[in-house]
N, C-alpha and C positions, 0 to 999 in steps of 0.2 A: 622827634628829636631824634636825628641820625647821632650815631656813638661816634666819640671822638679820636680822632684816628691816632692809633697807638706806635710810634714810630720806634720802638724796642722789639715789637714784633718780626719783624724781619729777623732781629740778632735772635730770636726764640729759637724760630725755625732753623737759621741758621746752626743752632746749639745744638739741636736735636738730631742730625746729621751726622755729629761727629763723637757727644758727649754722653755716657750712658743716662746720668743724672743732669738735670736740668732744673734750676733752682729762682724762683721770682719772688722777691724779696722787698713790703714795703709795706707801711703805715695802713691802718683795715680802711675802707671805703674811698682806696686809690686807685679802684677797677682794677686787680688783680684777676678776681675771681671772673670779671665778665672776659677778659684777654683769653682769660687759662678757658673759660668756657669756648670762645670762637676757634682756637687753637685747636681743643679736640676736637671741635666740628671736622675744621679744616683736613685732618690727620686719620678722620675715623677712631680718632682713639675714644676714650671714656675717662669723664669727669667725675669724681665723688668730692663730698668736701665733708669735713670730720665736725666740721657744727653742728652734721643732724647724728643723734642721739644713736642711732641702731645703727647708724653709718661705721661711728666712734666704739661701740663696745665690740662690732666685728672687728674691728682695726686692735683693739686692745686684748680680745680672747686668742687671735692667730692671726701673728705680725705677717707672719712669715704665707700664709696661705691667702691672706688678703690682698696681697702682691701679687696673686695670680691668675686674677680674674681678667687678666685680656689678656689670652697667650696669643705673642706674636705681635702685640698693638700695644700703642704709647696708654697708659694710665697716668692720667694728670691726678691730684691728689692736692684739695685746698686746703688750708690752715694744716701744715702738717704738724704743728711745732704742738699740739694738741695730743698725740702719741708720741713721745719719744721713744717708745720701742720700738716704732716703726724704720727708725736711724739703722738701729742695727739690723733688722731684717734685710733694708736695702741694699746694705753694706753687703750681705752675703748671698743674697740677687742678682746683685751686677756681677761680683768675681768668679760665682759659677757661671755665668751667661756676660758674659761684658757685651753684646751687639750695646749700639748707641739709641739712645733716642728710646728708651723704656718708661722714663719716669719723666712726669714734670711737675714740680712742688711749686706752691704758694706758701707763703710764710709772713705774720702779721710783726716779727722780730728778727733779730737778727739771730738764726736758727744756733751756731755755733757762738756763741755769749749764753745759752739760754742755761742755769744750773740743771736742770734736768737733762738737758740734750748735752753736757758737758760730761754728766755722770755716764749717760749710754753710749757716748762716743771712747770712755776712758777704757770701755769692757769690748770694744773691738779688735785689740789685738790677742784677745780670749777666744774670740771667734773665730777671729782668723787662724787660730791653731788648729790643726790637723797632725794625723798621727799614721805613721806607719806600720805599727805594732799591729799587730788583730788579736783576738780574745784569747789563743794557743797561747800567745806571746806575753800576755797578762799572767796566764793561769802560772807556765813554768815560773816567770819571777814568785808572783805569790806562792808557788812550790818549793822554790828553791831559797826562800826564808833572806836572813838580814843578817845571821854569825855569819864574821867574816872568814873563820876557820871553815864551817861546813862549805860555803861557799868555794873556797879553794881544794875540794872535795871532786871527785870526777861524780857526774849526777849517775846516780843509784847507787849498785851497793856501795861504795865507799861513801858517801854522802849519808845515808842510809846509816851505818855503822856508827858514822858521830852522832850522828842528832840520838840514837838510840843511848850510845855511853854519856852525852850530854845528860838526858834522862835521869839515867843511874846515879851520876856524880852529884845533883842535886840533891838524887833522895840518902846518899851515901854523905854526905860531905855538907853540901851549906845548908839543907835543911835543917840537920843536926846538932850546927853552929849555930844556930839562929833561936833556936824552936824548944819545947821540953814536950812536944808532942808526942802522944806515947805509938800513934798509927800513922806511922811516918812512912809503914809500907806502901799505905793506901795510896799516897801521894800519884806514883804514874796510872792510875786507874782514875783517879779524879780529874789528873790531864788528862786523859784519853774521855774521859764525858763529856767533860768543858771541849774539847777539840770535836768533837761529834755535833755540836751545838754551836759550834763559832758563832758572833755576834748574835747572836739568838737571846730571847729574853731568862733572864736567871731565873728558873723556878726550884727555888731548896726544895720541894718536898720531891718532886721529881726526879730530881740530883741526886738525892740524896737515896730512896728507894734504888737507882740503878748501880751507884758506889756500894749500894748495902751498909752504908752507918744512918744512926739516927741524925733527926733532922739537926735537931737541937745542938750536935755535936758539931755539924760541918763549916760552922762559919770561921773558928780560927784554921780550919785548913784551906780556904778561899781566901783569908788575909795571909795567910804564909804563901801562898802562892803569888800574889800582889804582891809581901814583899820582898820576892825574890825574885820578880821582875817577869815571871812568865804570863802572868796575866792582867786583865785591866777590865774592873768593873766601869762601863759606861752608865751613868745614871739620867734616870727619866728624866726629860725636862717638862716645869710646867708653869703655866703665867695663869693670870685671872683670861686668858681668850678663851678657856676651857675647864671645864672642873670635873670630868669626866677624864682625866690622863691618868694610864697604867702606870702604877709607881714603880714596876719592877726595872730593874736595870738591866745593861745588859753586859754578857759576859763574854770577851775576845781575849785570844792567845796575842801575846804583843808579839810571836813571830809565827806569822802564815806557813814557813817551809817548817816548822817545829808541829806546826797544827796537822797539814797534810800528813806528816811522816808517822803521827799518832795513830790517827785516822786508816793507814796505808794505802794512802792514792798518789798518783801522778797528775802533773796535768794529763796527761792522756784519759784518765781513772775520770777526771771531772769533767769532760767533754758535754756535748750536748744530747750523742746520744747515751754516754755511759751514765752520768749522776750529775746534771746540771742543778737539781737544786743546793749541792756539795758546793762547786764552783762562785754562786752566789754570794753563799755563806764566807768561803774562802777570803774573795776579791772584796766581800763589807769590810771584814776583817783587817785584809791588807790597807783596803786607804784609811781606816782607824788608824792605823800603824803609824801608817806615813804621819797623818796629821798630829798626831801624838808628837812626833818626833820634831815636825815644824813648830810645832808649840814651841818646845824646850828652847829653839832661837830665833822665833821670831820678836820683833820688837813689840808687835800688836799680842797683849795676853786675852786669852777666849779659856773659854769651861768648854767644854765639851760631854755633851748632853745624846740624846736619842727624843724622839716627839713620837710618843703612842697615844692612843684615844681608846676608850669603849669601846666607840660608834665607827672603829676600822682605821681612820685615818694614822699616817706612822711618817713622819719624815726620819733615815735613817740617821743621821749626824745634824746634829744642831749644835752651831758654838757661837756663842754667846761673849759679848765683851762685856767690861766694869762699869761703863756706858750704856749699859744697856739695847745694845745695835744687834741683830742676831742675822745669821747666814744658816740657809737650809742646804744640805749633800744628800742624794740619792744613789746610788751604786745600781748598776744594772750590769748584767753578766753577760746582756744582750750586746751585738754589733750593732740595731737597729733602736732608737728610742722612736714614742709615738708622744701627740701630746697627753696621751692619758697617764706617760709615765712622771708626766710634771704636776697631776692632779694634788696631790697634797701639798707639795709647795707653795703652788695657788693659793691655797685653800690658808697655805699658814701665814701667806705674802697678806692675805686681802684680813684676815682678821690682826695683823701686827701694824697694816697700814704702812707710816714713814720708818719705823723702828728694824723691820727688816730689808737689809741692806742689798739682798742677793740671793739667789738660789742655784744650781747647778747639779743637773743628771749629769754623773760619770759615767762612761759605757766604753766600752771595747771596740768601736769603729772608728772609721780613721776622720770624721769631718764633727765642726760644731752647726750649731743652729741655734738663734733666738727661739723659747717659747713663752714670748708674751714680757709685759713689765717687768725687769731684777731677775727675770730667771734662764738661764743657757741649758743646751744640752753639749756634752764637751767632752772630748776622750779623755778617757783616764789618765793617761800619764802627762796631763797639763799640769798634774801634781809637782812633778819635778821637771820638767822640760822647758818653761817659760820661769 
C-alpha cells in the first residue's frame, strides 16, 4: 500500500526555510511520525522519538546537550510534549543560533495548552535573562554592603572607618541597652569569627574555642547578635526524603560589607588568584541576605533554610512555602557552570517530585541556561533586575 499524499508536506518544507522551530501537531495515529520521518530523510536530518525510554531519559537528563546532536542539520523530535523541559532548552538554543530550519517537532496535543508546558514557558523570561555584570562586579557589591551611610562613603579608608565605628557603637551602646551579658567586649571578636566562617555551618564547639569562651555560655551572645540584626541563623531543612540530614544551622552576617571588613578583605582580595573560597562564602551570604530582604515584602511567605546530609548532598538555600512547595538555590562564585553544579538540586527534585517547584544555580556569568526539568542556571543579578 503506497503512502497517502500529505498536502501539508510542502508547507512544512517551506517553513523550514525561514523558521527556526516548526511544529506539526495533531491527534495520535494521524500520520505525523511517518510524515516527519519522510521529511527528515529528504533533508538529511535525524528523527528521534520521545516515546523511546532511553531517548526520553537522555532528553530529561540534559535537554541542552540533547539538542546538539545534529550540528548544522535538522533535528526532528517526535512527541516533544513528553519532555516539557525541552521547550526551555529550544528557546535558549534558537536565541543563541537563529538559523532557520534547525528543529522540526511533533506533538499529539496543543503544546501551548498543556499545564506542564505552560509552567515551562513561564520560565522563559528568566532563561532569557542576561547580565553585563562580572564576578568582580558582584564581589564589589558584596564587599560594599547595604548600609546607606557606608555606601555614601568613598570605598576604601573612609568606608572602612565607618564600618569600624559601627561595630564599636554596637558594642558600647546598643548591646548594653538590650542585654546584661557580662562579656560584651567579646562581641567584635565573635563577629570576626562568624565573618570568617560566613555562610558556613555553625559549629558551636569550634567557634567557642576560637573566641576563647566556654561553649555553654556562647548561645546568649549569638542570640544578642541576632537581636541586633547583625547575624542570621539559617536552620537545616529536613523532610522524610532523608533521615541523614545534618542538624546544624548556617550562620551569615546580614551585611556582607560588614563581613568583608571584619576579615579585612576587599573585592580584589577575594579574587580567583587571592582567596576564591572567601569569595564563595561572601557571595552565598550576599544572596541569603537579598532573599531575606525580599521575603520581607513578598506576597508569598516562605521559610529560608539549607539542606545538607551526611552523604554529602548539600543545597545552599531552600525556600519552603506554608503549603509545602519547595524551591532550591545553589550559589556559585564562578562565571561558568556545568551540569555537575546542579547535582544536588536534581537529587532534591527527584526525591520531592511535584513538591519541588524549581531550582536555580546562581552564578557570576552573563547568560542563562536550562539544566533539566525545573532547574536553570541564571546570572546572580536576576534576584533584583527582573
